[in-house]
N, C-alpha and C positions, 0 to 999 in steps of 0.2 A: 356713317361713322365720322367722328370728329377728326380734324387734322391735328395729330399730336406731333411732338418734337421729332419723332422718328421719320414721319412723312415729310417734315420740313428739312430733314438732313442734319439735325442738330446732334451733338455729341452728349452722351450721358455723363453727368458728374457723379451722381449717386442714386441709389434707391433709398428713399427716406422711410417709407412705411408700406404696409400692405393691409388691406381691409376688404370686407365683403359688403357690397352695396345692397340696398333694399331688395333688389330683384334676385339676389343670391349669387351674383358673379363676383369673382375675385378681381380686385383692382390694385395697382401699385401707384403710390405717389412717387413720381420721378422728378429729380432735379436735373434739368438740362443746363449745360454750360452757357454762360452769358444770358441766362433767363432769370428774372427776379422771383418768379413764382413756381411752385410745384405743379406738375400736371398729372392728372389721373389717367392712367393708361391700363387697358385690359390685360389681364395676366397672360393670355395666350400670345399677345403681341410681344410682351416683355420677355417671356420665356424663349421665344424664337429669336429675338434680336440680341439679347444680352444674357444668355444662359449662365455664363461664368459669374456675372455680377449677381444674378439671382442666387446661385449657390453660395457665394461669398456673403451675401446678405443674411441668409439663414445660418450659415456656419458661425458668423460673428455673434449671433444671438443664442447659440446653444450653451447650456451650462453642463458641466461635467463634474460629477462628484464621485471620486473613486471609492470603490468598496474596500473598506479596511477589514482584513481578516484578523479576527482576534483569536488568540489561543484559548482553548476551553479552560474554564475556571476550574481550579483544583478544588475538590470537595473536602470539606472539613470532616473530621471524625464524627460519626453519628448521622451524617446526611445521606440521603438516598440518591 
């Protein structure tokens, strides 16, 4: 296993993105404080170390479109 920012004791600045690598495992691109580049970290490590940031990452990307209830259209004379 590669030595990621968690193993080096670095603080996380943000989760930049999530992706599935060619072997099918989920990975996160993590920006650690005072580090110039993003690091690819396996999802199981990220979810254990910073679960609140993982939830915040997904919540910030959700879209919510409320369902608008419309009153039934009144029928005109002669319509069934």
